[in-house]
ZAMARGU-4260 file (C-alpha; in steps of 0.2 Angstrom, whole numbers, plus 5000, padded with zeros to 4 digits):
<rodrens>
0) 5000/5000/5000 | 5007/5017/4995 | 5001/5027/5010 | 5009/5044/5003 | 4995/5045/4991
5) 4981/5041/5004 | 4970/5057/5006 | 4954/5062/5014 | 4939/5062/5002 | 4930/5079/5004
10) 4913/5078/5011 | 4914/5060/5018 | 4923/5051/5032 | 4932/5040/5020 | 4949/5041/5012
15) 4954/5038/4994 | 4970/5035/4984 | 4975/5049/4973 | 4980/5041/4956 | 4980/5058/4948
20) 4994/5064/4959 | 5004/5048/4957 | 5003/5048/4938 | 5007/5067/4937 | 5022/5065/4948
25) 5029/5054/4934 | 5024/5065/4920 | 5015/5081/4923 | 4998/5083/4915 | 4998/5064/4910
30) 4982/5060/4920 | 4971/5072/4910 | 4975/5062/4894 | 4972/5045/4901 | 4957/5035/4896
35) 4944/5031/4909 | 4950/5013/4909 | 4968/5018/4913 | 4963/5030/4927 | 4954/5015/4936
40) 4968/5004/4933 | 4980/5017/4940 | 4970/5019/4956 | 4971/5001/4960 | 4989/5001/4957
45) 4992/5015/4968 | 4981/5007/4981 | 4987/4989/4980 | 5003/4987/4970 | 5020/4984/4979
50) 5028/5001/4981 | 5044/4995/4972 | 5034/4991/4957 | 5022/5006/4957 | 5032/5018/4946
55) 5036/5005/4932 | 5018/4999/4932 | 5011/5017/4931 | 5023/5021/4917 | 5015/5007/4907
60) 4999/5016/4908 | 5006/5033/4904 | 5018/5027/4890 | 5005/5015/4883 | 5017/5001/4884
65) 5011/4983/4882 | 5027/4973/4884 | 5026/4971/4903 | 5014/4963/4915 | 5006/4972/4930
70) 4994/4966/4943 | 4975/4969/4943 | 4965/4965/4959 | 4947/4964/4955 | 4936/4969/4970
75) 4924/4954/4969 | 4919/4939/4959 | 4902/4935/4952 | 4896/4918/4946 | 4881/4910/4939
80) 4878/4893/4945 | 4885/4883/4930 | 4903/4890/4930 | 4902/4896/4948 | 4896/4879/4955
85) 4909/4870/4944 | 4923/4882/4951 | 4917/4878/4969 | 4917/4859/4964 | 4935/4862/4959
90) 4939/4870/4976 | 4930/4856/4985 | 4941/4844/4976 | 4956/4855/4980 | 4952/4853/4998
95) 4952/4834/4996 | 4969/4835/4988 | 4976/4846/5001 | 4969/4835/5015 | 4977/4820/5007
100) 4994/4829/5007 | 4992/4833/5026 | 4986/4851/5024 | 4971/4859/5032 | 4957/4859/5020
105) 4946/4872/5029 | 4959/4885/5025 | 4955/4883/5006 | 4943/4898/5004 | 4939/4912/4992
110) 4949/4927/4998 | 4939/4939/4987 | 4921/4941/4990 | 4911/4929/4979 | 4893/4930/4974
115) 4885/4915/4966 | 4868/4917/4958 | 4858/4901/4953 | 4851/4907/4937 | 4856/4894/4923
120) 4847/4878/4929 | 4829/4881/4923 | 4822/4874/4907 | 4805/4881/4900 | 4796/4865/4900
125) 4780/4874/4903 | 4777/4889/4891 | 4770/4906/4894 | 4753/4902/4889 | 4751/4888/4903
130) 4743/4892/4920 | 4756/4893/4934 | 4770/4890/4922 | 4783/4899/4934 | 4779/4887/4948
135) 4778/4872/4937 | 4795/4876/4930 | 4803/4879/4947 | 4796/4862/4953 | 4805/4853/4938
140) 4821/4863/4941 | 4822/4858/4959 | 4818/4840/4955 | 4831/4839/4941 | 4845/4848/4951
145) 4843/4840/4968 | 4862/4835/4968 | 4868/4852/4962 | 4857/4862/4974 | 4863/4850/4988
150) 4881/4854/4984 | 4877/4873/4982 | 4869/4873/4999 | 4884/4865/5007 | 4895/4879/5000
155) 4885/4893/5009 | 4892/4888/5025 | 4907/4877/5020 | 4916/4891/5012 | 4920/4909/5018
160) 4917/4924/5007 | 4904/4915/4997 | 4886/4922/4996 | 4872/4912/4986 | 4856/4919/4979
165) 4845/4904/4977 | 4835/4900/4961 | 4820/4909/4955 | 4827/4927/4958 | 4834/4933/4942
170) 4849/4933/4930 | 4866/4937/4937 | 4870/4951/4925 | 4854/4960/4929 | 4855/4958/4947
175) 4873/4964/4946 | 4867/4980/4937 | 4852/4983/4948 | 4859/4979/4965 | 4876/4971/4967
180) 4888/4984/4960 | 4890/4999/4971 | 4900/5008/4957 | 4911/5014/4971 | 4917/5002/4985
185) 4920/5007/5003 | 4931/4995/5013 | 4941/4998/5029 | 4938/5017/5028 | 4944/5018/5010
190) 4933/5022/4994 | 4938/5015/4977 | 4931/5010/4961 | 4921/4994/4960 | 4929/4981/4949
195) 4923/4964/4945 | 4927/4948/4936 | 4913/4936/4932 | 4911/4918/4925 | 4901/4923/4910
200) 4906/4932/4895 | 4892/4945/4897 | 4899/4951/4914 | 4904/4967/4905 | 4885/4972/4906
205) 4889/4983/4922 | 4903/4992/4912 | 4888/5003/4908 | 4889/5010/4925 | 4908/5014/4923
210) 4913/4998/4932 | 4927/4989/4924 | 4919/4971/4924 | 4925/4958/4913 | 4920/4940/4909
215) 4933/4926/4913 | 4933/4908/4912 | 4929/4898/4928 | 4947/4893/4930 | 4953/4911/4930
220) 4939/4916/4942 | 4945/4902/4953 | 4963/4910/4953 | 4955/4927/4957 | 4944/4920/4971
225) 4960/4912/4979 | 4968/4929/4980 | 4980/4929/4966 | 4982/4945/4956 | 4975/4944/4938
230) 4991/4948/4929 | 4988/4959/4913 | 4996/4970/4900 | 4988/4987/4895 | 4974/4982/4883
235) 4970/4991/4867 | 4959/5005/4873 | 4948/5011/4859 | 4936/5026/4859 | 4919/5024/4851
240) 4911/5041/4847 | 4892/5039/4846 | 4884/5053/4836 | 4866/5057/4832 | 4850/5050/4840
245) 4839/5034/4837 | 4825/5036/4824 | 4807/5035/4830 | 4802/5016/4832 | 4820/5010/4834
250) 4823/5001/4850 | 4839/4999/4860 | 4840/4981/4853 | 4840/4987/4835 | 4854/4999/4840
255) 4865/4986/4849 | 4863/4973/4834 | 4869/4987/4822 | 4883/4992/4834 | 4888/4974/4836
260) 4890/4971/4817 | 4900/4988/4816 | 4912/4984/4830 | 4915/4966/4824 | 4919/4972/4807
265) 4930/4986/4815 | 4941/4972/4823 | 4940/4976/4841 | 4944/4959/4848 | 4951/4959/4865
270) 4950/4978/4866 | 4943/4989/4880 | 4930/5001/4872 | 4925/5018/4879 | 4909/5025/4872
275) 4908/5044/4872 | 4900/5058/4863 | 4883/5067/4862 | 4875/5050/4857 | 4882/5041/4872
280) 4877/5055/4883 | 4859/5054/4878 | 4857/5035/4881 | 4849/5029/4897 | 4859/5016/4907
285) 4846/5003/4901 | 4852/5007/4883 | 4870/5008/4888 | 4869/4991/4897 | 4861/4983/4881
290) 4877/4988/4872 | 4889/4983/4886 | 4880/4966/4888 | 4884/4962/4870 | 4903/4964/4872
295) 4908/4946/4868 | 4897/4947/4853 | 4908/4960/4845 | 4924/4952/4853 | 4929/4965/4865
300) 4934/4963/4883 | 4925/4978/4890 | 4913/4991/4885 | 4914/5006/4896 | 4903/5021/4899
305) 4908/5036/4909 | 4900/5040/4925 | 4888/5055/4923 | 4870/5061/4927 | 4863/5046/4918
310) 4872/5035/4930 | 4866/5044/4946 | 4848/5044/4939 | 4849/5025/4937 | 4856/5022/4954
315) 4842/5032/4961 | 4829/5023/4950 | 4835/5006/4956 | 4834/5010/4974 | 4852/5012/4980
320) 4854/5021/4996 | 4855/5040/4996 | 4872/5039/5005 | 4879/5027/4992 | 4872/5038/4977
325) 4880/5053/4985 | 4897/5044/4987 | 4897/5039/4969 | 4895/5057/4963 | 4907/5064/4975
330) 4921/5051/4972 | 4919/5052/4953 | 4920/5071/4952 | 4934/5072/4964 | 4945/5059/4956
335) 4943/5063/4937 | 4930/5049/4933 | 4916/5060/4930 | 4911/5062/4911 | 4915/5081/4910
340) 4933/5077/4917 | 4937/5066/4902 | 4936/5079/4888 | 4955/5079/4885 | 4957/5060/4884
345) 4968/5054/4870 | 4964/5038/4862 | 4976/5029/4850 | 4961/5024/4839 | 4943/5031/4838
350) 4928/5024/4829 | 4913/5033/4825 | 4895/5027/4824 | 4879/5037/4820 | 4864/5031/4830
355) 4852/5039/4817 | 4858/5026/4804 | 4850/5012/4814 | 4834/5004/4807 | 4823/4990/4813
360) 4834/4975/4813 | 4838/4957/4818 | 4854/4946/4819 | 4856/4929/4813 | 4854/4916/4808
365) 4868/4909/4818 | 4880/4923/4823 | 4875/4937/4834 | 4886/4950/4825 | 4877/4946/4808
370) 4865/4960/4806 | 4850/4955/4796 | 4837/4968/4791 | 4819/4962/4794 | 4814/4963/4776
375) 4827/4950/4771 | 4820/4936/4783 | 4807/4932/4770 | 4820/4923/4759 | 4829/4914/4774
380) 4830/4895/4773 | 4820/4892/4758 | 4815/4874/4757 | 4798/4876/4748 | 4791/4891/4738
385) 4783/4905/4748 | 4766/4903/4740 | 4766/4884/4745 | 4771/4889/4763 | 4757/4901/4764
390) 4745/4888/4757 | 4751/4875/4770 | 4747/4888/4784 | 4729/4890/4777 | 4726/4872/4777
395) 4731/4871/4796 | 4749/4865/4793 | 4764/4873/4800 | 4772/4883/4786 | 4790/4881/4781
400) 4800/4894/4791 | 4788/4892/4806 | 4793/4901/4822 | 4792/4887/4835 | 4800/4897/4849
405) 4797/4915/4853 | 4806/4920/4869 | 4808/4937/4878 | 4823/4931/4887 | 4840/4936/4894
410) 4847/4951/4903 | 4852/4959/4887 | 4834/4966/4885 | 4824/4963/4900 | 4836/4975/4910
415) 4830/4989/4898 | 4812/4995/4904 | 4809/5004/4887 | 4811/4987/4878 | 4799/4978/4890
420) 4786/4992/4890 | 4787/4992/4871 | 4783/4973/4871 | 4769/4975/4883 | 4761/4989/4872
425) 4763/4978/4856 | 4753/4965/4865 | 4740/4977/4871 | 4737/4984/4854 | 4737/4966/4846
430) 4724/4960/4859 | 4713/4975/4855 | 4713/4971/4837 | 4710/4952/4840 | 4727/4946/4834
435) 4733/4930/4842 | 4749/4920/4844 | 4750/4905/4831 | 4747/4889/4839 | 4764/4881/4835
440) 4773/4895/4843 | 4780/4891/4861 | 4781/4908/4869 | 4789/4913/4885 | 4794/4928/4896
445) 4809/4925/4907 | 4814/4942/4915 | 4831/4944/4923 | 4823/4952/4938 | 4807/4952/4947
450) 4806/4971/4946 | 4801/4968/4927 | 4784/4960/4932 | 4781/4973/4945 | 4782/4988/4933
455) 4773/4979/4919 | 4759/4976/4932 | 4759/4994/4937 | 4758/4999/4919 | 4743/4987/4916
460) 4753/4978/4903 | 4757/4961/4911 | 4740/4954/4908 | 4741/4959/4890 | 4757/4949/4888
465) 4749/4934/4897 | 4734/4935/4886 | 4745/4933/4870 | 4755/4919/4878 | 4770/4928/4886
470) 4767/4924/4904 | 4782/4924/4916 | 4790/4906/4915 | 4805/4910/4925 | 4817/4923/4932
475) 4832/4915/4925 | 4843/4913/4909 | 4833/4901/4899 | 4831/4900/4880 | 4846/4910/4876
480) 4856/4897/4886 | 4848/4882/4877 | 4836/4879/4890 | 4820/4881/4880 | 4813/4865/4885
485) 4803/4852/4876 | 4791/4856/4861 | 4773/4849/4860 | 4776/4831/4854 | 4764/4833/4839
490) 4773/4849/4834 | 4790/4841/4835 | 4784/4826/4825 | 4777/4837/4811 | 4794/4846/4810
495) 4803/4829/4808 | 4790/4821/4797 | 4789/4836/4785 | 4808/4841/4787 | 4802/4858/4790
500) 4814/4873/4791 | 4809/4878/4809 | 4816/4893/4818 | 4817/4903/4835 | 4816/4921/4838
505) 4822/4927/4854 | 4828/4943/4863 | 4844/4936/4869 | 4862/4938/4865 | 4867/4921/4858
510) 4860/4911/4843 | 4875/4899/4838 | 4871/4884/4828 | 4862/4870/4838 | 4861/4881/4854
515) 4843/4886/4856 | 4834/4870/4852 | 4838/4854/4843 | 4823/4857/4831 | 4826/4875/4828
520) 4837/4874/4813 | 4841/4893/4814 | 4838/4907/4827 | 4837/4925/4826 | 4840/4939/4839
525) 4827/4953/4840 | 4820/4966/4851 | 4806/4961/4864 | 4792/4969/4854 | 4798/4961/4838
530) 4798/4944/4847 | 4779/4947/4851 | 4776/4952/4832 | 4784/4936/4826 | 4774/4925/4838
535) 4759/4933/4829 | 4766/4930/4812 | 4771/4912/4816 | 4784/4912/4803 | 4800/4921/4797
540) 4795/4919/4779 | 4786/4935/4781 | 4790/4954/4779 | 4786/4960/4796 | 4786/4978/4790
545) 4774/4976/4776 | 4764/4959/4777 | 4747/4957/4785 | 4748/4950/4803 | 4730/4947/4804
550) 4713/4956/4803 | 4702/4965/4815 | 4684/4962/4819 | 4679/4972/4804 | 4690/4962/4792
555) 4703/4976/4790 | 4721/4970/4788 | 4733/4974/4802 | 4751/4977/4800 | 4765/4980/4811
560) 4764/4999/4810 | 4746/4997/4816 | 4751/4990/4833 | 4768/4998/4835 | 4768/5011/4850
565) 4774/5028/4849 | 4791/5032/4858 | 4782/5046/4868 | 4770/5033/4875 | 4784/5021/4879
570) 4793/5035/4888 | 4778/5041/4898 | 4774/5024/4905 | 4793/5020/4909 | 4793/5037/4919
575) 4777/5033/4929 | 4778/5014/4931 | 4796/5010/4935 | 4799/5015/4953 | 4813/5014/4966
580) 4802/5005/4979 | 4800/4990/4966 | 4819/4987/4967 | 4820/4989/4986 | 4805/4977/4988
585) 4814/4964/4977 | 4832/4966/4983 | 4832/4970/5002 | 4825/4952/5006 | 4835/4944/4993
590) 4852/4950/5000 | 4847/4947/5018 | 4861/4934/5019 | 4866/4934/5038 | 4875/4917/5041
595) 4879/4920/5059 | 4867/4907/5066 | 4873/4893/5053 | 4879/4877/5060 | 4897/4871/5058
600) 4899/4862/5041 | 4911/4848/5037 | 4925/4856/5027 | 4926/4841/5015 | 4911/4837/5004
605) 4902/4820/5006 | 4902/4816/4987 | 4887/4806/4981 | 4893/4791/4972 | 4880/4789/4959
610) 4878/4807/4955 | 4878/4813/4937 | 4879/4831/4942 | 4892/4833/4956 | 4908/4822/4956
615) 4925/4824/4964 | 4936/4831/4950 | 4951/4821/4944 | 4963/4835/4941 | 4976/4829/4954
620) 4976/4811/4947 | 4986/4801/4934 | 4990/4810/4918 | 4981/4826/4923 | 4994/4829/4936
625) 5009/4824/4925 | 5019/4835/4913 | 5014/4838/4895 | 5029/4834/4883 | 5021/4840/4867
630) 5028/4825/4857 | 5020/4812/4846 | 5003/4821/4845 | 4990/4815/4833 | 4976/4827/4828
635) 4959/4825/4836 | 4951/4837/4824 | 4956/4850/4811 | 4943/4864/4812 | 4938/4879/4802
640) 4937/4898/4808 | 4924/4904/4821 | 4924/4889/4832 | 4914/4893/4847 | 4914/4886/4864
645) 4897/4879/4860 | 4906/4868/4846 | 4919/4863/4859 | 4906/4859/4873 | 4888/4863/4870
650) 4876/4869/4883 | 4859/4863/4876 | 4848/4849/4880 | 4855/4831/4880 | 4848/4819/4868
655) 4846/4801/4871 | 4857/4796/4856 | 4871/4807/4861 | 4886/4800/4871 | 4881/4809/4886
660) 4863/4803/4884 | 4868/4785/4883 | 4879/4787/4898 | 4865/4795/4908 | 4853/4781/4902
665) 4865/4768/4909 | 4866/4778/4925 | 4847/4776/4927 | 4842/4794/4924 | 4825/4795/4915
670) 4826/4804/4898 | 4814/4817/4903 | 4827/4822/4917 | 4843/4822/4906 | 4843/4841/4908
675) 4856/4851/4899 | 4875/4848/4896 | 4877/4864/4906 | 4869/4857/4922 | 4880/4842/4922
680) 4897/4851/4922 | 4900/4847/4940 | 4902/4828/4935 | 4917/4826/4923 | 4911/4809/4918
685) 4895/4817/4910 | 4903/4833/4905 | 4918/4826/4895 | 4906/4817/4884 | 4900/4834/4878
690) 4918/4837/4871 | 4916/4842/4852 | 4898/4835/4853 | 4889/4849/4843 | 4880/4841/4829
695) 4884/4857/4818 | 4903/4853/4820 | 4913/4852/4804 | 4929/4842/4807 | 4939/4844/4791
700) 4947/4826/4794 | 4930/4818/4790 | 4925/4820/4772 | 4912/4811/4761 | 4916/4802/4744
705) 4916/4819/4735 | 4929/4827/4747 | 4916/4838/4756 | 4918/4840/4774 | 4904/4830/4783
710) 4894/4839/4797 | 4892/4831/4814 | 4902/4826/4830 | 4913/4815/4820 | 4932/4810/4821
715) 4944/4799/4811 | 4955/4788/4822 | 4973/4787/4816 | 4983/4778/4810 | 4968/4766/4805
720) 4958/4780/4796 | 4942/4774/4804 | 4928/4787/4805 | 4918/4786/4822 | 4908/4797/4833
725) 4919/4810/4842 | 4917/4802/4859 | 4922/4785/4853 | 4938/4792/4845 | 4942/4801/4862
730) 4939/4784/4871 | 4951/4775/4859 | 4964/4788/4861 | 4963/4788/4880 | 4965/4769/4881
735) 4980/4771/4870 | 4987/4786/4881 | 4989/4794/4864 | 4994/4813/4866 | 4983/4824/4855
740) 4983/4841/4846 | 4969/4851/4838 | 4972/4862/4823 | 4961/4877/4819 | 4957/4893/4810
745) 4954/4910/4816 | 4944/4916/4831 | 4945/4899/4840 | 4935/4898/4856 | 4923/4913/4854
750) 4907/4914/4863 | 4903/4909/4881 | 4917/4909/4895 | 4915/4890/4896 | 4929/4882/4906
755) 4923/4864/4900 | 4928/4869/4882 | 4945/4868/4889 | 4943/4854/4902 | 4935/4843/4890
760) 4949/4843/4878 | 4962/4842/4892 | 4954/4826/4899 | 4954/4819/4881 | 4973/4821/4881
765) 4974/4836/4870 | 4991/4844/4874 | 4991/4859/4862 | 4979/4869/4851 | 4987/4877/4836
770) 4976/4891/4828 | 4977/4906/4818 | 4969/4916/4832 | 4961/4914/4849 | 4947/4923/4859
775) 4954/4929/4875 | 4944/4920/4888 | 4946/4903/4880 | 4964/4905/4878 | 4966/4908/4897
780) 4955/4893/4901 | 4966/4882/4890 | 4981/4888/4900 | 4972/4885/4916 | 4970/4867/4911
785) 4988/4865/4906 | 4984/4865/4887 | 4997/4875/4876 | 4989/4888/4865 | 5000/4890/4849
790) 4997/4903/4835 | 5002/4901/4817 | 5012/4916/4811 | 5003/4927/4798 | 5001/4919/4781
795) 5002/4901/4788 | 4986/4891/4790 | 4981/4873/4790 | 4977/4875/4771 | 4995/4882/4767
800) 5002/4867/4776 | 4990/4855/4767 | 4986/4846/4783 | 4974/4831/4782 | 4975/4823/4799
805) 4987/4809/4795 | 5002/4819/4802 | 5010/4817/4819 | 5016/4833/4828 | 5030/4839/4840
810) 5033/4856/4848 | 5051/4861/4851 | 5059/4876/4860 | 5058/4883/4877 | 5041/4891/4881
815) 5042/4909/4886 | 5029/4923/4885 | 5025/4926/4866 | 5041/4917/4861 | 5043/4908/4845
820) 5042/4889/4845 | 5043/4876/4832 | 5029/4865/4826 | 5037/4849/4819 | 5026/4840/4806
825) 5029/4822/4803 | 5020/4817/4787 | 5014/4800/4783 | 5026/4798/4768 | 5041/4801/4780
830) 5043/4820/4776 | 5047/4832/4790 | 5042/4850/4790 | 5047/4863/4803 | 5035/4878/4805
835) 5037/4893/4817 | 5023/4896/4829 | 5019/4909/4843 | 5018/4903/4861 | 5002/4911/4867
840) 5007/4911/4885 | 5006/4930/4885 | 5012/4934/4903 | 5025/4927/4915 | 5010/4922/4926
845) 5002/4912/4912 | 5019/4903/4910 | 5020/4898/4928 | 5002/4892/4928 | 5005/4881/4912
850) 5021/4874/4919 | 5012/4869/4935 | 5000/4859/4925 | 4986/4872/4927 | 4977/4884/4939
855) 4972/4871/4952 | 4989/4862/4952 | 4998/4878/4954 | 4987/4883/4969 | 4990/4866/4978
860) 5008/4868/4976 | 5008/4886/4983 | 4997/4881/4997 | 5007/4867/5003 | 5023/4876/5001
865) 5016/4891/5012 | 5009/4878/5024 | 5026/4871/5026 | 5034/4888/5029 | 5021/4892/5042
870) 5023/4876/5051
</rodrens>
């Protein structure tokens, strides 16, 4: 702690650390030019950094150097129950490993405050048009997840510094935005900026409040939980100037889908973005949060907004204490974090986006950054002629292009009151004119917070949504996470029998191949009001702007413009219906988490032997605890560009004919309770069977007689050349103790921050991934599991090397951050080729983690060594 910079914060009884003085002492006037992100990073360096390192670390921010590491100490960790529970399963396994080596397991605890929200466990088995859908879905959730919830309840008292919000309360990101983030922390008499890491790639949603909050994998979160600094280098900080204003009738969702495409095309992968300008100033925090939530979809790490009057208004609206709101304003204005103090910021790169250019839009059919004007959907997925599709509908048949799922879901949009009120008004206007949801559409409303239902009820709109089939089915992450539940069996059978092109429309942030539902061939992201409109249309083979949605009682045609509400009406209702007391009523009892009366809990978990949800992890056993030698590796797969973590480890419902389904069937689990891949990630025996199990996978080692790559979870076992299902290939190689490698294209591992996308390949015996480029979170997860990420040099690809999967690979050279290593290719004909590759261990800290075998192995070593020193 650098006490020379500790000062009194005027108007409070708190101190703060003066980053401005520390920075300007090195280079006068430098602080005024620093971006917002650098100012927050500078503060935590002044407050936490070793004094001997401080000057050099601050120079990196001032001089914008990216060649050295400096420590980042996030103030807290937030987790949803899938990755959060998996992280705590790992810590429970670590306690076992420590106990077996003579250490005290009770001392293995998160050091950093950790908040776990159970929000990823509920499937929409009962749709929004069913009576008591919420209660019925919660009953199914509790039954299916008994093993998981038993473990989570144990963690409440077994671990220190862990708070758990039980199921049925909302989505982690929306709760984080509306309640958990104080924006300015106060601990031990010191005020400082709130910072956060979360086990979900959409954690940057609270960047909208000016809080540096980034998504990390479960393994990196575990490292932060256990008190290790997250070592980082100065990121690319890109200014994004927003100009203009949104046109009438254009929603925040339309805006963010357009911005997402723009930013993905602008190559901001890994960057910290800072939004500013008159356009940004005019956006409410609800709209800002919609932009920040989609950070992973445009590939950035963070999407920051400055603290300003909009921030203060939002904190008041969401029921924060008056004292806390006052602290945020005083701290931001005094320390240079208020918007008006950032006029002299110098960015190395500035992008400009005109909000007035946005029109009504969707994204799809499988990439959230692929903007698609509504008028173009009519031609999507043509399997039969449009006239025939409409004739089928007249005859009572589902049309080709049928919307089988219409879901208002995900924190992306349910945290934005304007979007939700607009959906309610569309429903009201449609009901007045006699329009109805098509009978094959499974509709649902899953808000990220209980406050949404409160203000919709106060506005008289909740019953209008219910009448159209959009009753509340959950306060959880549902359809967007692949938890859309079963279809009506008759509808499902018709899709199969007629081989229909069936689709989903949802207001979420993810629509990757195979994610939303096994029978939804494609999925489209849309605003909540458009989701309602498509439920009425019943098909995407439809021009939503022009075509007739139905007819009123007098037979007059009704189109979208006839039911679309005016912006003035939306704003008036938001102003009167959304109230601070709704947020207080929701969150005060939710966060009454006093554990002082709790009974003592055994520090070691009593593992349930037959559980398919929670099992002691194997990371300290056998080959997992051994050294990787990177020799004699055979390729498990050769993969194209844009491989997502959904390809590597899907999260959707488990089918009986899958490897995981066959295993669960043998374990005696009824098919109706197979649940999703995501919920089983606390049991490695189930979860590893999801490795590369996505039916939309293209493994370029598997081709048909015409040389075309075959789609499916397929592999080719070498040297025999036998094509099998991926899991059978993995089992074969595991029995042979064959080291493996994966070769891939660009943007490898984009998507959700899914640690099992790394755990699965590591358990399979994959020692290295060689790709043209990596998404940040997945790369760190690979390192956390002891898998070496290697990057082809520019101009070198799997194609230029003519790789076909018959090769055997070695890696030579001494690993060091960003060093050049050599990939040695032994071809089937005896030729040997040596190719330079980049070691993507980017920091010294990552090198030590990899060398130890992974995050957990590293911590076990450090813990036991420190225990010996103490003893």
